[in-house]
C-alpha positions in Angstrom: 72.9 75.4 45.0 71.9 79.1 44.5 73.0 81.6 47.1 70.8 84.4 48.5 72.4 87.4 50.2 70.1 89.4 52.5 70.6 91.6 55.6 74.3 91.2 55.5 74.2 87.5 56.0 74.9 84.6 53.6 71.9 82.2 53.4 71.0 79.3 51.2 67.8 78.3 49.5 66.9 75.7 46.9 64.1 75.7 44.3 64.0 73.0 41.6 61.6 72.3 38.7 62.0 70.5 35.4 65.7 70.3 36.0 66.2 74.0 36.3 67.1 76.2 39.3 64.5 78.9 39.8 63.3 81.3 42.4 59.6 81.2 43.5 58.4 83.6 46.1 55.6 85.6 47.7 53.4 88.6 47.3 51.6 90.7 50.0 48.3 89.1 50.8 44.7 90.5 50.5 41.7 89.1 52.2 38.4 87.8 51.1 35.9 86.7 53.8 34.4 83.1 53.9 32.5 81.2 56.5 35.6 79.7 58.0 36.4 78.4 61.4 39.0 79.7 63.8 41.9 77.3 64.3 42.4 75.9 67.8 46.1 75.2 68.5 46.4 71.5 69.3 42.8 70.9 68.7 41.0 68.5 66.3 41.4 70.9 63.4 45.1 71.0 63.8 46.9 70.7 60.4 48.2 67.2 60.1 52.0 66.5 60.1 54.1 63.6 61.4 54.6 62.8 65.1 57.3 65.6 65.4 55.2 68.2 63.6 57.9 68.4 61.0 55.5 69.6 58.3 58.1 71.9 56.9 59.4 68.7 55.2 56.0 67.7 53.9 55.6 66.4 50.3 54.4 69.0 47.8 51.4 66.8 47.0 50.4 66.2 50.7 47.1 68.1 50.7 45.3 68.6 54.0 41.9 68.2 52.3 39.9 65.6 54.2 37.9 63.0 52.3 34.8 61.2 53.6 32.2 58.9 51.8 28.6 60.0 52.7 27.2 57.0 51.0 29.0 54.6 53.3 31.6 53.4 50.9 35.2 53.3 52.1 37.0 54.0 48.8 38.7 50.6 49.0 37.9 47.0 48.1 36.5 45.9 44.8 36.5 49.4 43.4 38.1 51.2 40.4 39.0 54.7 39.4 37.0 56.8 37.0 38.5 58.2 33.8 37.3 61.6 32.5 35.6 61.4 29.1 36.9 64.9 28.3 40.7 64.7 27.5 40.8 68.5 27.6 39.6 68.8 31.2 42.3 70.3 33.4 41.5 70.4 37.1 43.6 72.8 39.2 47.2 71.7 39.3 48.1 73.7 42.5 46.4 75.8 45.1 47.1 77.2 48.6 46.1 75.7 51.9 46.4 76.7 55.6 49.3 74.9 57.2 50.5 76.4 60.5 49.2 78.4 63.4 51.8 80.9 64.7 52.7 78.5 67.5 53.0 75.5 65.1 55.3 77.3 62.7 57.5 78.5 65.5 57.7 75.0 66.8 58.5 73.6 63.3 61.3 76.1 62.7 62.8 75.3 66.1 62.7 71.6 65.1 64.4 72.4 61.8 67.1 74.4 63.6 67.7 71.4 65.9 67.7 68.7 63.2 69.1 70.6 60.2 68.1 70.2 56.6 65.8 72.3 54.5 62.1 73.2 55.0 59.5 73.8 52.3 58.3 77.4 52.1 56.2 76.5 49.0 55.7 73.6 46.7 59.1 74.1 45.0 61.3 76.2 47.3 63.2 75.0 50.4 64.9 77.2 53.0 67.4 76.7 55.8 66.3 77.4 59.3 68.2 80.7 59.2 66.0 82.1 56.4 62.9 81.0 58.3 64.1 82.9 61.4 64.9 86.0 59.5 61.6 86.1 57.6 59.1 84.8 60.1 60.7 85.8 63.4 62.8 88.8 62.7 60.5 90.4 60.1 63.0 90.7 57.2 61.6 91.0 53.7 62.7 88.4 51.2 63.7 89.3 47.6 62.2 86.8 45.2 61.2 86.1 41.7 57.5 85.7 40.9 57.4 83.0 38.2 53.9 83.7 36.9 54.5 87.5 36.7 58.1 87.1 35.5 59.3 89.9 37.8 61.0 90.4 41.1 58.9 91.1 44.2 59.4 91.6 47.9 57.6 89.4 50.4 56.8 91.1 53.7 58.3 89.7 56.9 56.7 88.8 60.2 57.5 89.4 63.8 57.7 86.4 66.1 55.7 84.2 63.7 52.6 86.4 64.4 52.1 84.8 67.8 49.0 86.2 69.4 47.3 86.9 66.2 44.2 85.0 65.0 44.9 83.3 61.7 47.3 80.8 59.9 50.2 80.6 57.5 49.3 79.3 54.1 51.4 77.3 51.6 51.0 75.9 48.2 50.2 72.3 47.4 50.4 70.4 44.1 47.9 67.9 42.8 49.2 64.4 43.2 50.9 63.3 40.0 51.6 66.8 38.8 54.7 67.7 40.8 56.7 68.3 37.7 54.0 70.1 35.7 55.1 73.6 34.8 51.7 74.9 35.8 52.5 73.9 39.4 54.9 76.9 39.5 51.9 79.2 39.2 51.4 78.9 43.0 54.8 80.5 43.7 54.1 82.6 46.8 56.2 81.8 49.8 54.3 80.8 52.9 52.1 83.8 53.9 49.8 84.9 56.6 46.0 84.9 56.4 43.6 86.2 59.0 41.1 83.7 60.4 37.8 83.5 58.6 39.3 84.6 55.3 40.8 83.0 52.2 43.5 84.6 50.0 42.3 87.0 47.3 44.4 85.0 44.8 43.4 83.2 41.6 45.0 80.1 43.1 43.1 80.2 46.4 41.0 77.1 47.0 37.3 77.2 46.1 34.4 74.8 46.4 35.1 73.8 42.8 38.7 73.1 43.7 37.5 70.7 46.3 35.0 69.2 44.0 37.7 68.4 41.5 39.9 67.0 44.2 37.0 64.7 45.3 36.6 63.6 41.6 40.1 62.1 41.9 38.9 60.1 44.9 35.9 58.6 43.3 35.9 54.8 43.1 33.1 52.9 41.4 32.1 49.2 41.7 34.2 46.8 39.7 31.2 45.1 38.1 31.1 42.7 35.2 27.9 42.8 33.1 25.6 39.9 33.3 25.4 37.9 30.1 23.1 35.2 28.7 24.5 33.1 27.2 27.4 33.8 29.6 30.9 33.1 28.0 29.7 31.3 24.8 27.3 32.7 22.3 25.9 31.4 19.0 26.1 33.0 15.6 22.9 35.0 14.8 21.4 34.5 18.2 21.3 37.5 20.6 23.3 37.7 23.8 21.4 39.6 26.5 23.3 42.1 28.6 22.2 43.7 31.9 23.4 45.2 35.1 21.6 44.7 38.4 20.3 47.8 40.2 21.7 46.6 43.6 25.3 47.3 42.6 24.7 50.2 40.2 24.0 53.3 42.2 25.3 56.8 42.9 28.8 57.2 44.5 29.4 60.3 46.7 32.7 61.8 47.9 32.9 64.8 50.3 36.0 67.0 50.5 36.6 69.5 53.3 39.6 71.8 53.8 40.0 72.4 57.6 40.2 76.0 58.9 38.6 77.5 55.8 34.9 76.6 56.0 35.2 75.2 52.4 33.6 71.9 51.4 32.3 70.2 48.3 30.4 67.0 47.8 30.9 65.3 44.4 28.4 62.8 43.1 28.9 60.2 40.4 25.6 59.0 38.9 25.6 56.0 36.5 23.6 56.9 33.4 24.5 54.5 30.6 26.3 51.4 29.5 28.1 51.3 26.1 28.9 48.0 24.4 31.6 47.3 21.9 31.4 43.6 20.6 35.1 43.3 19.8 34.5 42.7 16.1 32.8 44.4 13.2 30.9 41.2 12.5 28.2 42.0 15.1 25.1 44.0 15.9 24.4 45.9 19.1 21.0 46.6 20.7 20.3 49.4 20.5 22.2 50.1 17.3 24.3 52.8 19.1 25.5 50.3 21.6 24.3 52.7 24.4 22.0 51.1 26.9 20.3 53.7 29.1 19.6 53.2 32.7 16.1 52.1 33.7 13.8 53.9 36.2 14.7 51.4 38.9 18.5 52.0 38.5 19.2 48.8 36.5 20.4 48.6 32.9 19.0 46.2 30.3 16.6 43.3 31.1 17.7 40.0 32.6 17.3 37.0 30.3 14.5 34.6 31.2 13.7 31.2 29.6 11.9 31.5 26.3 13.4 34.8 25.2 16.2 33.2 23.0 14.6 34.4 19.8 13.6 37.9 21.0 15.6 41.1 20.6 17.0 42.3 23.9 16.8 46.0 24.9 20.5 45.8 25.7 22.6 43.2 24.0 24.7 41.9 21.0 24.2 39.6 18.1 27.4 38.1 16.7 27.3 37.4 13.0 30.5 35.3 12.7 32.1 32.7 14.9 35.2 33.5 16.8 38.2 31.4 15.6 41.0 30.6 18.0 40.9 33.8 20.1 37.6 34.9 21.7 36.1 38.3 20.9 36.9 40.9 23.6 33.5 42.4 24.7 34.0 45.9 26.1 31.4 47.3 28.4 32.0 50.9 29.5 29.8 52.6 32.1 29.3 56.3 31.9 29.0 58.2 35.2 27.5 61.8 35.3 29.4 64.0 37.7 27.9 66.9 39.6 28.8 68.7 42.8 27.6 71.1 45.5 29.5 73.0 48.1 30.0 76.0 50.4 27.4 78.8 50.1 25.1 76.9 47.8 27.8 76.6 45.0 27.1 73.8 42.6 28.0 72.7 39.1 29.0 69.8 36.8 32.3 68.2 36.0 33.1 66.1 32.9 31.5 62.7 32.8 33.6 59.8 33.9 33.8 56.3 32.5 34.9 52.8 33.7 35.6 50.0 31.2 35.5 46.3 31.7 36.5 43.6 29.2 35.1 40.1 29.0 36.0 37.2 26.6 33.2 36.0 24.3 33.5 32.7 22.4 31.0 32.5 19.5 30.1 29.2 17.9 28.4 28.3 14.6 26.0 25.8 16.1 22.4 26.9 15.5 20.7 24.9 18.2 18.9 26.8 21.0 19.0 25.9 24.7 15.6 27.1 26.0 
C-alpha cells in the first residue's frame, strides 16, 4: 500500500488500476453556468446512496443518472439490448457527477471514521477518514499525480466541508463494464467543489451528449421473430414471405437526467430496416440486397395471403437447394436509427444499432403448392 506524507502526519491512500499502484488527483476547478437546480439537503434530489449514506464506498460504475421511459416501456420483459453497427464508436468512458452536499459529505466522513475502511475520492483512489478530514475539514492541500497530464499538481483544501455554501462536491464515475479501461483514468481529479447552477469547465464534465450515450446503453428493443409463410418449412424454388407487424415495431425512447445539474437527454431508437441472411449461398433474397425497408405505416414487408404462392414478395427469400440434415439458419437483423435531443436544444445522432434474431428453416424438394 503506498504511503503519503503530508502536514507532518503519516496517512494512507490506495489507487489501483490494471494491476499497478498509481496516484490520481485533483485540479482547481473552474465554472461554466448551466440551467441547473439548487440541491435541497434531504430533499427528493438528494444523491442516492445506501440507507447509511455511505456513498464514499460506492462502486465506480454507480452513476446517479436517472433513467425513465417516455414511451411507457419499462426496460424489462421480452426486450433485448441493441448493438452498435459502428465498431469504432467510443462513448465516454468516464465523467464527473455531483455526489455530496456539504452536509452529506460531512456525515459520510463521520460514518467512515466510525466504521473504518477506505472511501472513494474518485473512481480509482481511496482514502482513510484521516485524509478526508485533513482535506475537506481542515483545508489542507493534497499533493497528487495527474495521470492525464503526467505531472504533479496540488488540490486545494476546504474548510468544514464548505458548510453554508451553495453547491456540491463532484466525483468521477466510470461507464459500467469499463472499470479497468485505461481511459477511465482520464477522470483523475479528486472529489472537488462546484457552485450550484454550474458544471465543471473540464473536458470530462457531463454534457447532454454524455447522457444521450448513457441512455443508448439502456435501450431495449422488442424481442420479435419475423413472420414467415411458409413458417418453418419452405419449398425449393418457391418464395418464403417475410414481414413484421407494425404493432410491435415502433420507436423506443429512453430519457436520462443527471440530478442537480439541469442536464438531460432523450435518446430515440427508430426502426428503419430489416436485413435478411438466408443461412446458405443457395438462396435469393427479395430485394436482392436483403434489406427490407420500413413501410409508411411502420410495418416491414407484406403479409402473405392465399393465392400469392407464385408471386415475388417485397420482402422474402427463395431457397434454391433443400436443407439436408440440419436446417438453414435464417438471420433477420433489424436496424434502428438513433437520434437524441437534450438540454438547451442540443441534438444529434448516434451510430445506428442492430438486433439480430435467428430462426430455423427446413427446405424440402417437393414442388407441390398449398394454396
